[in-house]
Biopython code that builds the backbone (N, CA, C, O; Angstrom):
import numpy as np
from Bio.PDB.StructureBuilder import StructureBuilder

atoms = [
    (1, "MET", "N", (0.696, -1.654, 0.071)),
    (1, "MET", "CA", (-0.264, 0.127, 0.188)),
    (1, "MET", "C", (0.841, 1.342, 0.153)),
    (1, "MET", "O", (1.589, 1.658, 1.078)),
    (2, "PRO", "N", (0.756, 1.937, -1.134)),
    (2, "PRO", "CA", (1.493, 2.759, -0.845)),
    (2, "PRO", "C", (1.112, 4.328, -0.548)),
    (2, "PRO", "O", (0.046, 4.771, -0.975)),
    (3, "ASN", "N", (1.963, 5.105, 0.154)),
    (3, "ASN", "CA", (1.586, 6.637, 0.431)),
    (3, "ASN", "C", (1.397, 7.693, 0.124)),
    (3, "ASN", "O", (2.281, 7.851, -0.718)),
    (4, "TYR", "N", (0.672, 8.935, 0.203)),
    (4, "TYR", "CA", (0.246, 9.995, -1.067)),
    (4, "TYR", "C", (0.406, 11.080, -0.301)),
    (4, "TYR", "O", (0.289, 11.352, 0.894)),
    (5, "ILE", "N", (0.806, 11.821, -1.630)),
    (5, "ILE", "CA", (0.557, 13.230, -1.599)),
    (5, "ILE", "C", (0.172, 14.243, -2.125)),
    (5, "ILE", "O", (0.739, 14.418, -3.204)),
    (6, "VAL", "N", (-0.756, 15.244, -1.791)),
    (6, "VAL", "CA", (-1.009, 15.642, -2.682)),
    (6, "VAL", "C", (-0.171, 17.441, -3.139)),
    (6, "VAL", "O", (0.706, 17.975, -2.460)),
    (7, "ASN", "N", (-0.755, 17.992, -4.370)),
    (7, "ASN", "CA", (0.261, 18.685, -4.321)),
    (7, "ASN", "C", (-0.314, 19.966, -4.164)),
    (7, "ASN", "O", (-1.284, 20.115, -4.907)),
    (8, "LYS", "N", (-0.018, 21.062, -3.366)),
    (8, "LYS", "CA", (-1.079, 22.468, -2.349)),
    (8, "LYS", "C", (-1.359, 23.473, -3.271)),
    (8, "LYS", "O", (-2.282, 24.287, -3.216)),
    (9, "ASN", "N", (0.164, 23.270, -4.776)),
    (9, "ASN", "CA", (-0.192, 24.505, -5.871)),
    (9, "ASN", "C", (-0.988, 23.216, -7.050)),
    (9, "ASN", "O", (-0.860, 22.003, -7.219)),
    (10, "ALA", "N", (-1.862, 24.374, -7.694)),
    (10, "ALA", "CA", (-2.790, 23.991, -8.441)),
    (10, "ALA", "C", (-1.988, 23.817, -9.593)),
    (10, "ALA", "O", (-0.848, 24.218, -9.357)),
    (11, "GLN", "N", (-2.175, 23.189, -11.253)),
    (11, "GLN", "CA", (-1.582, 22.832, -12.247)),
    (11, "GLN", "C", (-2.106, 24.489, -12.545)),
    (11, "GLN", "O", (-2.615, 25.261, -11.733)),
    (12, "ALA", "N", (-1.725, 24.768, -14.275)),
    (12, "ALA", "CA", (-2.397, 25.724, -14.624)),
    (12, "ALA", "C", (-4.785, 25.734, -14.676)),
    (12, "ALA", "O", (-5.776, 26.356, -14.295)),
    (13, "ASN", "N", (-4.379, 24.680, -15.354)),
    (13, "ASN", "CA", (-6.140, 24.038, -15.481)),
    (13, "ASN", "C", (-6.875, 24.339, -14.012)),
    (13, "ASN", "O", (-8.082, 24.568, -13.938)),
    (14, "GLY", "N", (-5.945, 24.307, -12.796)),
    (14, "GLY", "CA", (-6.919, 24.143, -12.279)),
    (14, "GLY", "C", (-6.505, 22.704, -11.043)),
    (14, "GLY", "O", (-6.254, 22.812, -9.843)),
    (15, "ASP", "N", (-6.554, 21.647, -11.755)),
    (15, "ASP", "CA", (-5.954, 20.492, -10.677)),
    (15, "ASP", "C", (-4.895, 20.357, -9.939)),
    (15, "ASP", "O", (-3.938, 21.069, -10.246)),
    (16, "HIS", "N", (-4.745, 19.401, -8.741)),
    (16, "HIS", "CA", (-3.622, 19.463, -7.788)),
    (16, "HIS", "C", (-3.538, 18.170, -7.368)),
    (16, "HIS", "O", (-4.128, 17.507, -6.515)),
    (17, "GLU", "N", (-2.630, 17.949, -8.194)),
    (17, "GLU", "CA", (-1.839, 16.390, -8.673)),
    (17, "GLU", "C", (-1.670, 15.895, -7.036)),
    (17, "GLU", "O", (-1.294, 16.470, -6.014)),
    (18, "VAL", "N", (-2.316, 14.060, -7.456)),
    (18, "VAL", "CA", (-2.229, 13.354, -6.104)),
    (18, "VAL", "C", (-1.093, 12.215, -6.686)),
    (18, "VAL", "O", (-1.170, 11.304, -7.511)),
    (19, "HIS", "N", (-0.126, 12.687, -5.918)),
    (19, "HIS", "CA", (1.626, 11.411, -6.106)),
    (19, "HIS", "C", (1.890, 10.241, -4.921)),
    (19, "HIS", "O", (1.544, 10.415, -3.753)),
    (20, "GLU", "N", (2.541, 9.055, -5.396)),
    (20, "GLU", "CA", (2.925, 8.526, -4.621)),
    (20, "GLU", "C", (4.074, 9.096, -4.038)),
    (20, "GLU", "O", (4.549, 9.942, -4.796)),
    (21, "THR", "N", (4.806, 8.948, -2.829)),
    (21, "THR", "CA", (5.396, 9.690, -1.813)),
    (21, "THR", "C", (6.810, 9.911, -2.732)),
    (21, "THR", "O", (7.525, 10.887, -2.955)),
    (22, "THR", "N", (6.832, 8.344, -3.184)),
    (22, "THR", "CA", (8.040, 8.265, -4.097)),
    (22, "THR", "C", (8.794, 8.632, -5.471)),
    (22, "THR", "O", (10.003, 8.730, -5.685)),
    (23, "CYS", "N", (7.669, 8.807, -6.358)),
    (23, "CYS", "CA", (7.051, 9.846, -7.530)),
    (23, "CYS", "C", (8.206, 10.772, -7.304)),
    (23, "CYS", "O", (8.477, 11.461, -6.320)),
    (24, "ALA", "N", (8.888, 10.608, -8.573)),
    (24, "ALA", "CA", (9.978, 11.684, -9.522)),
    (24, "ALA", "C", (9.344, 12.561, -9.531)),
    (24, "ALA", "O", (10.037, 13.481, -9.095)),
    (25, "HIS", "N", (7.853, 13.104, -9.895)),
    (25, "HIS", "CA", (7.564, 13.616, -10.695)),
    (25, "HIS", "C", (6.868, 15.111, -9.281)),
    (25, "HIS", "O", (6.358, 16.196, -9.560)),
    (26, "GLY", "N", (7.107, 14.607, -8.093)),
    (26, "GLY", "CA", (6.260, 15.252, -6.819)),
    (26, "GLY", "C", (6.716, 15.917, -6.284)),
    (26, "GLY", "O", (7.921, 16.033, -6.063)),
    (27, "PRO", "N", (5.715, 16.632, -5.877)),
    (27, "PRO", "CA", (6.439, 18.409, -5.793)),
    (27, "PRO", "C", (6.972, 19.167, -4.205)),
    (27, "PRO", "O", (6.543, 18.791, -3.114)),
    (28, "ASP", "N", (7.670, 19.940, -4.340)),
    (28, "ASP", "CA", (9.029, 20.026, -2.897)),
    (28, "ASP", "C", (8.124, 19.591, -2.197)),
    (28, "ASP", "O", (6.979, 19.155, -2.313)),
    (29, "PHE", "N", (9.306, 19.917, -0.996)),
    (29, "PHE", "CA", (8.528, 19.364, 0.720)),
    (29, "PHE", "C", (7.421, 20.398, 1.183)),
    (29, "PHE", "O", (6.487, 20.087, 1.922)),
    (30, "TRP", "N", (7.567, 21.275, 0.824)),
    (30, "TRP", "CA", (6.499, 22.118, 1.448)),
    (30, "TRP", "C", (6.095, 22.158, 0.586)),
    (30, "TRP", "O", (5.205, 21.964, 1.415)),
    (31, "ASN", "N", (5.771, 22.206, -0.249)),
    (31, "ASN", "CA", (3.836, 21.676, -1.381)),
    (31, "ASN", "C", (2.984, 21.228, -1.166)),
    (31, "ASN", "O", (1.866, 21.681, -1.415)),
    (32, "ARG", "N", (3.425, 19.411, -0.230)),
    (32, "ARG", "CA", (2.769, 19.008, -0.117)),
    (32, "ARG", "C", (1.768, 19.084, 0.710)),
    (32, "ARG", "O", (1.806, 20.175, 1.280)),
    (33, "GLN", "N", (0.514, 18.171, 1.192)),
    (33, "GLN", "CA", (0.004, 17.588, 1.009)),
    (33, "GLN", "C", (-0.501, 16.239, 1.688)),
    (33, "GLN", "O", (-1.387, 15.734, 0.999)),
    (34, "ASP", "N", (-0.223, 15.546, 2.767)),
    (34, "ASP", "CA", (-0.719, 14.298, 3.236)),
    (34, "ASP", "C", (-1.426, 13.949, 3.880)),
    (34, "ASP", "O", (-2.036, 14.188, 4.921)),
    (35, "LEU", "N", (-1.196, 12.751, 2.494)),
    (35, "LEU", "CA", (-2.997, 12.082, 2.450)),
    (35, "LEU", "C", (-2.585, 10.790, 2.747)),
    (35, "LEU", "O", (-3.345, 9.925, 2.310)),
    (36, "GLY", "N", (-1.321, 10.275, 3.539)),
    (36, "GLY", "CA", (-1.977, 8.886, 4.184)),
    (36, "GLY", "C", (-1.323, 7.265, 2.731)),
    (36, "GLY", "O", (-0.635, 7.234, 1.710)),
    (37, "TRP", "N", (-2.058, 6.314, 3.525)),
    (37, "TRP", "CA", (-1.219, 4.658, 3.223)),
    (37, "TRP", "C", (-2.959, 4.937, 2.138)),
    (37, "TRP", "O", (-4.008, 5.579, 2.204)),
    (38, "HIS", "N", (-2.519, 4.320, 1.580)),
    (38, "HIS", "CA", (-3.910, 4.326, 0.216)),
    (38, "HIS", "C", (-3.281, 2.936, -0.565)),
    (38, "HIS", "O", (-2.136, 2.602, -0.871)),
    (39, "ALA", "N", (-4.850, 2.200, -0.752)),
    (39, "ALA", "CA", (-4.762, 0.889, -0.972)),
    (39, "ALA", "C", (-4.399, 0.858, -2.836)),
    (39, "ALA", "O", (-3.968, -0.068, -3.524)),
    (40, "ASP", "N", (-4.930, 2.793, -3.355)),
    (40, "ASP", "CA", (-4.659, 2.133, -4.523)),
    (40, "ASP", "C", (-4.612, 4.164, -5.066)),
    (40, "ASP", "O", (-4.256, 5.133, -4.396)),
    (41, "CYS", "N", (-4.904, 4.121, -5.861)),
    (41, "CYS", "CA", (-4.805, 5.895, -6.056)),
    (41, "CYS", "C", (-6.935, 6.180, -6.451)),
    (41, "CYS", "O", (-7.650, 6.691, -5.589)),
    (42, "LYS", "N", (-7.086, 6.057, -6.822)),
    (42, "LYS", "CA", (-8.653, 6.246, -6.850)),
    (42, "LYS", "C", (-9.137, 6.422, -5.155)),
    (42, "LYS", "O", (-10.116, 7.160, -5.043)),
    (43, "SER", "N", (-8.582, 5.839, -3.783)),
    (43, "SER", "CA", (-9.018, 6.138, -2.543)),
    (43, "SER", "C", (-8.404, 7.253, -2.414)),
    (43, "SER", "O", (-9.004, 8.264, -2.048)),
    (44, "ALA", "N", (-6.895, 7.241, -2.740)),
    (44, "ALA", "CA", (-6.072, 8.846, -2.510)),
    (44, "ALA", "C", (-6.910, 9.454, -3.202)),
    (44, "ALA", "O", (-7.777, 9.676, -2.357)),
    (45, "VAL", "N", (-7.485, 10.136, -4.689)),
    (45, "VAL", "CA", (-7.877, 11.289, -5.715)),
    (45, "VAL", "C", (-8.661, 11.166, -4.038)),
    (45, "VAL", "O", (-8.201, 11.786, -3.079)),
    (46, "ARG", "N", (-9.739, 10.370, -3.949)),
    (46, "ARG", "CA", (-10.917, 10.760, -3.387)),
    (46, "ARG", "C", (-10.444, 11.730, -2.010)),
    (46, "ARG", "O", (-11.126, 12.725, -1.763)),
    (47, "ALA", "N", (-9.483, 11.460, -1.303)),
    (47, "ALA", "CA", (-9.106, 12.284, 0.400)),
    (47, "ALA", "C", (-8.758, 13.234, -0.385)),
    (47, "ALA", "O", (-8.825, 14.349, 0.131)),
    (48, "ALA", "N", (-8.405, 13.191, -1.462)),
    (48, "ALA", "CA", (-7.327, 14.784, -1.857)),
    (48, "ALA", "C", (-8.744, 15.270, -1.782)),
    (48, "ALA", "O", (-9.006, 15.880, -0.745)),
    (49, "ARG", "N", (-9.755, 15.131, -2.688)),
    (49, "ARG", "CA", (-10.635, 15.856, -2.582)),
    (49, "ARG", "C", (-11.791, 16.643, -1.712)),
    (49, "ARG", "O", (-12.663, 17.478, -1.953)),
    (50, "VAL", "N", (-11.165, 15.689, -0.213)),
    (50, "VAL", "CA", (-11.962, 16.779, 1.270)),
    (50, "VAL", "C", (-10.730, 18.118, 1.035)),
    (50, "VAL", "O", (-10.970, 19.325, 1.085)),
    (51, "TYR", "N", (-9.491, 17.505, 0.792)),
    (51, "TYR", "CA", (-8.931, 20.100, 0.646)),
    (51, "TYR", "C", (-8.809, 20.452, -0.637)),
    (51, "TYR", "O", (-8.086, 21.411, -0.907)),
    (52, "TYR", "N", (-9.581, 19.653, -1.809)),
    (52, "TYR", "CA", (-9.035, 20.255, -3.039)),
    (52, "TYR", "C", (-10.432, 19.179, -4.000)),
    (52, "TYR", "O", (-10.466, 18.010, -4.383)),
    (53, "SER", "N", (-11.437, 20.381, -4.069)),
    (53, "SER", "CA", (-12.371, 19.297, -5.463)),
    (53, "SER", "C", (-11.435, 18.891, -6.346)),
    (53, "SER", "O", (-11.177, 17.692, -6.446)),
    (54, "GLN", "N", (-10.914, 19.664, -6.969)),
    (54, "GLN", "CA", (-10.019, 18.779, -8.375)),
    (54, "GLN", "C", (-9.072, 18.661, -8.160)),
    (54, "GLN", "O", (-8.215, 19.540, -8.246)),
    (55, "SER", "N", (-8.905, 17.518, -7.805)),
    (55, "SER", "CA", (-7.482, 16.974, -7.596)),
    (55, "SER", "C", (-7.737, 15.486, -8.920)),
    (55, "SER", "O", (-8.762, 14.997, -9.395)),
    (56, "ASN", "N", (-6.548, 15.240, -9.088)),
    (56, "ASN", "CA", (-6.078, 14.159, -10.535)),
    (56, "ASN", "C", (-4.992, 14.111, -10.112)),
    (56, "ASN", "O", (-4.186, 14.826, -9.517)),
    (57, "GLY", "N", (-5.132, 12.577, -10.745)),
    (57, "GLY", "CA", (-3.359, 11.136, -10.122)),
    (57, "GLY", "C", (-2.894, 12.139, -11.281)),
    (57, "GLY", "O", (-3.430, 12.812, -12.162)),
    (58, "CYS", "N", (-1.636, 11.880, -10.814)),
    (58, "CYS", "CA", (0.000, 11.778, -11.231)),
    (58, "CYS", "C", (-0.015, 10.654, -12.832)),
    (58, "CYS", "O", (-0.106, 9.426, -12.833)),
    (59, "TYR", "N", (0.132, 11.798, -14.349)),
    (59, "TYR", "CA", (0.744, 10.791, -15.046)),
    (59, "TYR", "C", (1.065, 9.973, -15.062)),
    (59, "TYR", "O", (0.438, 9.035, -15.553)),
    (60, "TYR", "N", (2.927, 9.800, -14.211)),
    (60, "TYR", "CA", (3.829, 9.008, -14.422)),
    (60, "TYR", "C", (3.071, 8.243, -12.966)),
    (60, "TYR", "O", (2.285, 7.447, -13.480)),
    (61, "CYS", "N", (2.961, 8.134, -11.761)),
    (61, "CYS", "CA", (3.397, 7.812, -10.628)),
    (61, "CYS", "C", (1.609, 6.834, -10.102)),
    (61, "CYS", "O", (1.479, 5.723, -9.587)),
    (62, "SER", "N", (0.427, 7.953, -10.566)),
    (62, "SER", "CA", (-0.999, 7.000, -10.845)),
    (62, "SER", "C", (-2.003, 7.582, -11.612)),
    (62, "SER", "O", (-2.916, 8.383, -11.410)),
    (63, "LYS", "N", (-1.324, 6.590, -13.081)),
    (63, "LYS", "CA", (-2.134, 7.140, -14.146)),
    (63, "LYS", "C", (-3.403, 7.238, -14.293)),
    (63, "LYS", "O", (-4.154, 8.120, -14.711)),
    (64, "PRO", "N", (-3.611, 5.564, -13.639)),
    (64, "PRO", "CA", (-5.092, 4.560, -14.176)),
    (64, "PRO", "C", (-6.167, 5.913, -13.181)),
    (64, "PRO", "O", (-7.386, 5.827, -13.335)),
    (65, "CYS", "N", (-5.641, 7.011, -12.278)),
    (65, "CYS", "CA", (-6.000, 7.965, -11.484)),
    (65, "CYS", "C", (-6.141, 9.295, -12.607)),
    (65, "CYS", "O", (-7.164, 9.974, -12.520)),
    (66, "HIS", "N", (-5.273, 9.597, -13.487)),
    (66, "HIS", "CA", (-5.034, 10.698, -13.880)),
    (66, "HIS", "C", (-5.769, 10.864, -15.459)),
    (66, "HIS", "O", (-5.596, 10.083, -16.395)),
    (67, "THR", "N", (-6.773, 12.307, -15.473)),
    (67, "THR", "CA", (-6.853, 12.274, -16.843)),
    (67, "THR", "C", (-6.811, 13.709, -17.344)),
    (67, "THR", "O", (-6.439, 14.564, -16.540)),
    (68, "SER", "N", (-7.103, 14.028, -18.418)),
    (68, "SER", "CA", (-7.057, 14.718, -19.390)),
    (68, "SER", "C", (-6.702, 16.622, -18.857)),
    (68, "SER", "O", (-6.617, 17.498, -19.718)),
]
sb = StructureBuilder()
sb.init_structure("model")
sb.init_model(0)
sb.init_chain("A")
sb.init_seg("    ")
for serial, (resi, resn, name, xyz) in enumerate(atoms, 1):
    if name == "N":
        sb.init_residue(resn, " ", resi, " ")
    sb.init_atom(name, np.array(xyz, "f"), 0.0, 1.0, " ", f" {name:<3s}", serial, name[0])
structure = sb.get_structure()
């Protein structure tokens, strides 16, 4: 079960990206909101939406939850 985080800074389209903590494309430490351990990215994105309603999975580490 991976540990997930969400980027506090939105992308240009307004999405806050959800990453596994080991992702090389994740945000800097001070721009992370910890989401804890989740069985999959879908659960992590749901948790991120508590903080940011427009949340999305990372293309690289959470591809099943990534939307264009």
